[in-house]
C-alpha positions as CSV (number, residue, x, y, z in Angstrom):
1,M,17.6,21.6,22.0
2,Q,21.3,21.4,23.2
3,T,21.2,24.9,23.7
4,A,18.2,24.1,26.3
5,T,19.7,21.3,27.6
6,K,23.0,23.5,28.6
7,A,20.6,25.8,29.9
8,G,18.8,23.6,32.2
9,I,21.7,22.0,33.3
10,V,23.2,25.1,34.1
11,V,20.5,26.1,36.7
12,V,20.5,22.8,38.3
13,V,24.2,23.1,39.2
14,L,23.4,26.8,40.9
15,I,20.1,25.5,42.7
16,L,22.5,22.9,44.0
17,L,25.5,25.4,44.8
18,A,22.6,27.7,46.3
19,V,22.0,24.6,48.9
20,G,25.3,23.6,49.4
21,A,26.1,27.2,50.7
22,Y,22.8,27.4,52.5
23,S,23.2,24.3,54.5
24,A,27.2,24.9,55.3
25,V,26.0,28.5,57.2
26,V,23.2,27.0,58.9
27,L,25.0,24.1,60.0
28,N,28.2,26.7,61.0
29,S,26.3,29.1,62.5
30,G,26.4,27.2,66.1
31,A,29.9,25.9,66.1
32,P,32.6,27.4,68.3
33,S,35.1,28.8,66.5
34,K,38.9,27.1,66.2
35,S,40.0,30.1,66.9
36,T,42.2,29.7,70.5
37,S,41.5,33.0,72.8
38,S,43.7,33.6,75.4
39,S,41.4,32.1,78.0
40,T,41.4,28.7,77.1
41,T,43.7,25.6,77.2
42,S,45.5,23.0,75.5
43,T,46.2,19.7,76.3
44,T,48.7,17.3,75.2
45,S,49.4,13.5,75.5
46,T,52.9,11.8,76.2
47,P,52.6,7.7,76.4
48,S,52.3,8.5,80.3
49,T,50.8,11.0,81.1
50,T,48.5,14.0,79.6
51,T,49.4,17.4,80.3
52,T,47.4,20.6,80.4
53,T,49.2,23.4,79.7
54,T,47.3,26.9,80.7
55,T,47.1,29.7,78.6
56,S,48.1,33.8,78.9
57,A,44.5,34.0,80.7
58,A,45.3,31.5,83.7
59,M,48.7,33.6,84.3
60,P,49.9,36.9,85.6
61,S,51.1,39.6,83.1
62,V,54.3,40.2,86.1
63,I,55.5,38.2,88.3
64,N,57.3,39.6,91.2
65,I,59.9,37.6,93.2
66,G,62.3,38.9,95.8
67,Y,66.2,37.3,96.5
68,Y,69.8,38.8,97.8
69,A,72.5,38.5,95.9
70,N,74.1,35.6,98.9
71,I,75.6,32.4,97.4
72,N,72.5,30.4,99.5
73,H,70.2,31.9,96.8
74,A,72.4,30.6,94.2
75,P,69.2,28.4,92.1
76,A,67.1,32.2,92.3
77,I,70.2,34.1,91.3
78,L,71.3,31.3,87.9
79,G,67.8,31.3,87.2
80,I,66.9,34.3,86.9
81,S,70.4,35.7,85.1
82,S,70.1,32.4,82.8
83,G,66.7,33.3,81.6
84,S,65.7,29.9,82.4
85,F,62.7,31.0,84.9
86,Q,61.9,33.4,82.0
87,S,61.7,30.5,79.4
88,A,59.7,28.5,82.1
89,L,56.3,31.0,82.5
90,G,56.7,31.8,78.8
91,P,56.4,35.0,77.0
92,S,52.9,36.1,78.4
93,T,54.2,36.8,81.9
94,T,57.1,39.1,82.9
95,I,59.4,38.6,86.0
96,D,60.5,41.6,88.0
97,T,63.3,41.3,90.2
98,H,64.0,42.8,93.5
99,L,66.9,42.7,95.5
100,F,66.9,42.5,99.5
101,T,69.5,42.4,101.7
102,S,67.4,40.8,104.8
103,G,64.4,39.0,105.6
104,G,62.2,41.2,107.4
105,P,61.9,44.1,104.8
106,E,61.5,41.8,102.1
107,M,58.8,39.7,103.8
108,T,56.7,43.0,104.5
109,A,57.0,43.6,101.0
110,L,55.3,40.4,100.2
111,L,52.5,41.0,103.1
112,A,52.0,44.2,101.5
113,G,51.4,42.3,98.0
114,Q,54.8,44.0,96.6
115,L,56.0,40.8,96.2
116,D,54.4,37.3,94.9
117,M,57.2,35.5,95.5
118,A,60.6,35.2,97.4
119,Y,63.9,33.5,98.7
120,V,63.9,34.0,102.1
121,G,65.3,32.6,105.6
122,P,63.1,30.7,107.6
123,D,63.1,33.2,110.7
124,P,61.6,35.9,108.2
125,A,59.5,34.1,106.8
126,V,57.9,32.2,110.2
127,N,57.6,35.4,111.3
128,A,55.3,37.1,108.4
129,W,52.9,34.0,108.6
130,I,52.5,34.7,111.9
131,Q,52.1,38.3,112.2
132,S,49.3,36.9,109.0
133,N,47.6,35.0,111.5
134,G,48.9,32.0,109.2
135,T,47.1,32.9,105.8
136,G,49.7,35.5,104.1
137,L,52.4,32.9,102.5
138,E,53.7,29.5,102.8
139,I,56.6,27.8,101.9
140,I,56.2,26.0,99.0
141,A,60.0,24.5,98.4
142,G,63.9,24.3,100.0
143,V,66.5,26.2,98.5
144,S,69.7,25.7,100.9
145,S,71.0,24.2,103.6
146,G,74.1,25.9,105.7
147,G,76.3,28.4,104.9
148,A,76.2,30.4,108.1
149,V,79.3,30.9,109.7
150,F,81.2,32.7,112.8
151,V,83.8,34.6,112.5
152,V,85.5,36.7,115.1
153,Q,88.7,39.0,114.3
154,N,92.4,36.9,115.2
155,D,93.3,39.4,117.5
156,S,90.1,39.6,120.0
157,G,91.2,37.1,122.1
158,I,87.9,35.2,121.2
159,T,89.4,31.2,121.5
160,S,86.2,29.5,123.4
161,V,83.3,30.8,124.7
162,A,84.3,31.5,128.0
163,D,85.7,34.9,125.9
164,L,82.5,36.2,124.4
165,G,81.6,38.7,127.2
166,G,82.1,42.6,126.6
167,K,82.3,41.7,122.9
168,T,80.2,43.3,119.8
169,F,78.7,40.8,116.9
170,A,77.1,41.9,114.1
171,A,74.3,40.3,111.8
172,P,72.7,40.7,108.7
173,G,69.2,42.3,109.9
174,A,67.3,42.1,112.8
175,G,65.5,38.9,113.1
176,N,67.2,38.0,110.1
177,T,67.7,34.0,110.4
178,Q,71.6,34.1,111.0
179,D,71.0,37.0,113.8
180,I,68.1,34.5,115.6
181,A,70.9,31.9,115.4
182,L,73.5,34.2,116.9
183,R,71.3,35.6,119.8
184,Y,70.3,32.0,120.9
185,Y,73.5,30.9,120.1
186,L,74.7,34.0,123.3
187,I,71.5,32.6,125.5
188,Q,72.6,29.2,125.6
189,N,76.1,30.2,126.7
190,G,74.9,32.2,129.5
191,Y,75.0,35.5,127.9
192,Q,72.3,38.7,127.5
193,T,72.7,41.1,124.5
194,T,72.8,44.9,126.1
195,T,69.1,45.3,125.0
196,N,68.3,42.7,127.6
197,G,70.9,44.1,130.5
198,G,73.5,42.0,129.2
199,N,77.3,42.1,128.6
200,V,77.4,41.5,124.6
201,T,76.0,43.8,121.9
202,I,75.2,42.9,118.9
203,V,74.7,45.1,115.6
204,D,72.1,44.5,113.2
205,T,73.5,45.7,109.5
206,T,73.7,44.9,106.3
207,N,76.3,42.1,105.0
208,S,78.7,44.2,103.2
209,N,78.1,47.0,106.0
210,I,79.2,44.2,108.4
211,V,82.6,43.6,105.9
212,T,83.3,47.4,106.7
213,L,83.0,47.3,110.0
214,F,85.7,44.3,110.6
215,A,88.2,45.2,107.9
216,E,87.9,48.8,110.0
217,G,87.8,46.8,113.5
218,K,84.8,48.0,114.7
219,I,83.1,45.1,115.7
220,D,84.9,41.5,117.2
221,G,83.1,39.0,115.3
222,A,79.8,38.1,112.8
223,W,77.4,35.5,112.7
224,V,77.0,35.4,108.3
225,P,75.8,34.0,105.7
226,E,78.3,32.9,103.0
227,P,80.4,34.1,101.4
228,Y,80.6,37.3,103.4
229,G,82.4,34.8,106.1
230,E,85.2,33.3,103.9
231,V,85.5,37.5,102.9
232,L,86.4,38.0,106.3
233,I,88.4,35.1,106.4
234,Q,90.5,35.6,103.6
235,Q,90.7,38.9,103.0
236,Y,90.6,40.5,106.0
237,G,92.7,38.4,108.8
238,G,88.8,36.7,110.2
239,K,89.1,33.4,111.9
240,L,86.8,30.7,111.9
241,F,85.1,30.0,115.4
242,L,81.6,28.5,114.9
243,D,80.5,26.3,111.6
244,E,76.7,26.6,112.0
245,R,76.3,22.8,110.9
246,S,78.3,21.4,114.2
247,L,75.2,22.4,116.1
248,W,72.7,20.6,113.8
249,P,72.0,17.3,113.9
250,G,74.3,15.7,110.7
251,G,74.9,19.4,110.1
252,N,71.5,20.2,107.9
253,F,69.3,23.0,109.1
254,S,67.5,25.0,106.5
255,T,68.9,28.5,105.4
256,T,66.8,30.0,103.1
257,E,63.1,29.1,101.5
258,L,61.1,29.8,98.4
259,V,58.2,31.3,99.7
260,V,54.6,32.3,97.9
261,R,52.4,34.7,99.0
262,T,49.2,32.8,99.8
263,A,46.7,35.1,97.5
264,F,49.0,34.8,94.8
265,L,48.9,31.1,94.7
266,Q,45.1,31.1,94.6
267,Q,44.8,33.2,91.7
268,Y,48.0,31.9,89.6
269,P,48.9,28.4,90.8
270,A,50.1,27.2,87.0
271,A,52.8,30.5,87.1
272,V,53.7,29.2,90.9
273,R,54.4,25.7,89.1
274,D,56.4,26.8,86.7
275,I,58.8,28.6,88.8
276,V,59.0,25.8,91.0
277,S,59.8,23.5,88.4
278,A,62.2,25.8,87.7
279,D,63.9,26.2,90.5
280,V,64.0,22.5,90.3
281,N,65.8,21.9,87.5
282,E,68.1,24.8,88.5
283,T,68.8,23.0,91.9
284,V,69.8,19.8,90.2
285,W,72.0,21.5,87.2
286,I,74.3,23.5,90.0
287,N,74.1,20.0,92.2
288,D,75.4,17.9,89.1
289,H,77.4,20.7,87.5
290,M,79.4,22.5,90.6
291,T,82.4,23.8,88.8
292,L,80.3,25.1,85.9
293,A,77.5,26.5,88.4
294,E,80.5,28.4,91.1
295,N,81.6,30.0,87.6
296,D,78.0,31.2,86.5
297,L,77.5,32.6,89.9
298,N,80.0,34.4,90.3
299,S,79.8,36.4,86.4
300,S,76.0,37.0,88.1
301,L,77.4,38.4,91.4
302,I,79.1,40.5,89.6
303,A,76.2,41.8,87.1
304,L,74.1,42.1,90.5
305,T,76.3,43.9,92.5
306,G,79.4,44.5,90.5
307,D,81.6,42.9,92.9
308,G,82.5,39.0,92.5
309,Y,85.0,37.2,94.7
310,S,88.2,34.5,93.9
311,A,87.8,30.8,93.4
312,S,89.0,30.3,97.2
313,I,86.2,31.9,98.4
314,L,83.9,30.5,96.2
315,N,84.8,27.1,96.9
316,A,85.3,27.4,100.5
317,S,81.8,29.1,101.1
318,L,79.9,26.5,98.7
319,S,82.0,23.5,100.8
320,R,79.9,25.0,103.8
321,L,76.2,24.7,101.6
322,T,74.0,22.5,100.3
323,F,71.4,23.2,98.2
324,T,68.2,21.0,98.0
325,F,64.4,21.3,97.5
326,D,63.7,19.6,100.9
327,P,62.3,23.0,103.2
328,L,63.7,20.7,106.2
329,E,60.6,20.9,107.8
330,S,62.0,20.0,111.2
331,S,65.1,22.5,111.5
332,V,62.9,25.2,110.7
333,Q,60.2,24.3,113.4
334,V,63.2,24.6,115.8
335,Q,64.4,27.8,114.4
336,A,61.0,29.2,115.1
337,E,61.3,27.9,118.8
338,H,65.0,29.6,118.7
339,A,63.5,32.5,117.3
340,Y,60.6,32.4,120.2
341,A,63.2,32.0,122.6
342,V,65.5,35.5,121.9
343,G,62.1,37.6,121.9
344,D,61.8,37.9,118.0
345,L,58.6,35.8,118.0
346,T,55.4,36.9,120.2
347,E,53.7,33.8,120.1
348,N,55.8,30.8,120.8
349,P,55.4,28.6,117.5
350,T,54.4,25.1,119.2
351,N,53.5,23.6,115.9
352,I,53.9,25.7,112.3
353,S,53.2,22.8,109.8
354,A,50.5,24.4,108.3
355,I,53.1,26.7,106.6
356,F,54.2,24.2,104.0
357,N,52.5,23.3,100.9
358,L,54.7,21.0,99.3
359,S,51.6,19.8,96.8
360,I,53.5,21.4,93.9
361,L,56.5,20.5,94.6
362,N,56.2,17.1,94.9
363,S,54.3,17.0,92.0
364,V,57.0,18.8,89.8
365,L,59.4,16.0,91.8
366,T,57.1,13.0,90.5
367,Q,56.7,14.3,87.4
368,D,60.6,14.6,86.8
369,G,61.5,10.9,88.2
370,L,63.0,12.7,91.2
371,P,62.1,11.7,95.2
372,T,59.2,13.0,96.8
373,V,59.6,15.3,100.3
374,Q,57.4,14.0,103.2
375,S,56.7,16.7,105.4
């Protein structure tokens, strides 16, 4: 009897187990899996805000960034060399960097889709935007203000504006921001370049070649970004004829902007935000740790170009620069008008406000507790 009872209990237990297993299969057959694919998003809550983190499906596998080995591009140089830009993007996206010496070729590469984001002077950026009928790129943050000088040979006989006629000057590339500044300055003071039948010659070439030409006495002066101006002064006996800040209200004018290809921004806004956020952090760090930044910048420049600079050259160069994520929109408008005046732009840029898209920047600044930028 006991054997029969035990057998009955076993049968009941087996039946109950079978029913439970069947119910689990039925209930779970239509439920979503808990495993997270690369196309999902996760939400992390904090006491004050909710942040949505986008995973790799909304991120590009590669982001191509262009910049120069000039100290006015310091946030890019340090952010890339230190790995902070890469850390901001995460492991699913790789940064491919591309060094340029002038804005024209860089913007050509951007409009051709070879670059996704770029650090560039305002004049090439505006020119490319106009060429693309306002659809090719957007300025999404500022980078630097100032840091451009007009240096002349000490024995050139140039002591005033009246001495510029018949001279040969250099600038880093046709349509470059310093090239436009030089040409406009000459026009404002009654000169014309030889291309326009004038008596002043302008040689457009790379910054490094400008140093060589200056050292060999083949040019009378150059309008260049730092640190090249201070190199001409300290290493090759040049003298500072003009600090461009003296031509601008408050000494503020855009030297470098951060731009993005519009199609890339539309496809990968999260990646663009990551770079903007990293750029803001780098800018704040530079301004708060200028001595450390100077040393790191010099090391990074040596790694990029094989050439470093003395502390005195960097100190003097950086004293003429301000790092800011404000794109200084009003100065860019004026610079565009100067470009039109010298014939670099074929279309009169009466209002270029549409080139600015500061929504991501201001979102990042708000998140970081920093003042927003008003356009």
